Each structure stands twice: as structure tokens, then as C-alpha cells.
N, C-alpha and C positions, 0 to 999 in steps of 0.2 A: 833635920839641921836648917836653924836658923841660915840666912844667905851672909850677914856679918860674921856670922861663926864659921861658917867653911873659909869665906876669903881668909879669916885671919888664920886659922889651920894650916890651908892650903901654904899663907905665907912662911907660916912657922916650919913646916915640911921645906920646902925650899931653901931657906937660912939656916937649918940645924939637920936636914937629912939628907937624901942624894933622891936627887931625883934629873929625869933626864926629857929632853925636851923633842919631839916630833914624832911621825908617825914610823918611821925606818928606826928608827933606834928603839921605840917602844916594838914593834913587830920582834924585831932581832929579842929583845929584852924578854918579851912572852912565849918566844917559842924554848927559852934555856927556862922558865916556869921561876924567875929570880924576881918576879914582882910584887909586891903587896896590894897596888892597885893600880887603876887608868882611867883618869878624867879626862871626857873629850866636850867640849864646849856644844851649844844648841845649832852653830853656825859651821859646822866643822860638816865637809862634802857627804852628799848621804852615802856613798862608796867607799870613803873613809873608815866613818863612823860603822859601819856594816861590817866591815874589811876587823876592824878593831873589835867590833863585840863579837866575831868570830875567835879572834884569837885568845880573846878572854875567857871563853866559853869551853876552848880546849886545854887552855892551863889552868883552870877553873879563879880565876881571879875576877874580883869586885871590877864592874865599871859605873861609876859616877858619869852623868850630865851637869856639866858645870849648867847655872843658868844662865851666863853672861854670853857674848862674843870673846873673838878669839884674842882682839885689843884688850879688852875686859881682863882677863884672863893673863895676859900679859905683865897688863898692869899690878894687877894682886902679886905675881910673881917677882915684879920689880922688873923686868924686863922690858926693853927697849924695841920690843918686836912679836910679833903674833901668835899666839900658842892656841894651838886646835888642839894637841894631844898631849898631856903630860901624863910621867908616867915616874909612881912613887916605887923606889928600889929600898929605901927608910925612912921610917918618919922623922926620925928625929925626934924631939921633944911634942911634934906633934900629936894631937888626937884624930886625927884624920881619918886612918884605916880602923880603929877600933871604934869612935862613935859610928860611922859609917856602918860597919860589922853590929853592930849593936842596934840600931835604928831600922837594918834590914831583917836581922831576926823579931823584932818588935814588931815590924809589918806584914811578918808573915805568919804570925801569931793572933792578931789583931781580926 
């Protein structure tokens, strides 16, 4: 998925779906297994990224690493703050989750 497509799909999910921001909300939601996807930035602190990876593994939820920083992800989401962890509960009109799953399946078959 190209970066511009990723940015557009993330913004569409924020605008039309249901997303949560932050590690603590993300962990609680992953424990109830009600998330479709988790996105972490490349500059997320290592401990937090590993913790989110652990929760995603336990809940069988895909984890996507955003190629930018928390400031850039916040800007993509239209928020005036840093977003290091974004959890997608409902993708709305976005094709973020379905595109990521197709890409993951294609990568495994290659």
C-alpha cells in the first residue's frame, strides 16, 4: 500500500469509522478482542511497540507500522497532538483493514 493511499485510508477511517488514540485505550480494547487493526508509528518507544505487538498477538489483531512519526500520524488524523498508537474498531468507508489483509496474504504467498 503506497504511503499516500495509507494516509488517505487512515484519514477516511478517522472521519467515517471508529478509532481510538493511545496505548492505554488500545490495550483495553485489545483485551476484549474488539479491534480490527492497530497502527503504531516508527518512532513509538520500543517498550510500547513491543507491548502493543504482544497484545495484538494475543488477540490475533493485525499490527501495521506507520512509516512516519507520531506528529505526522496526528496530522494525517487531523489532530493537533502526537498520535503514536491508533486502534481501528470500525473502518467506516475506509478500505484500510481489507487492503492490509489482502497485502498480508499476497506477501505470505510470494
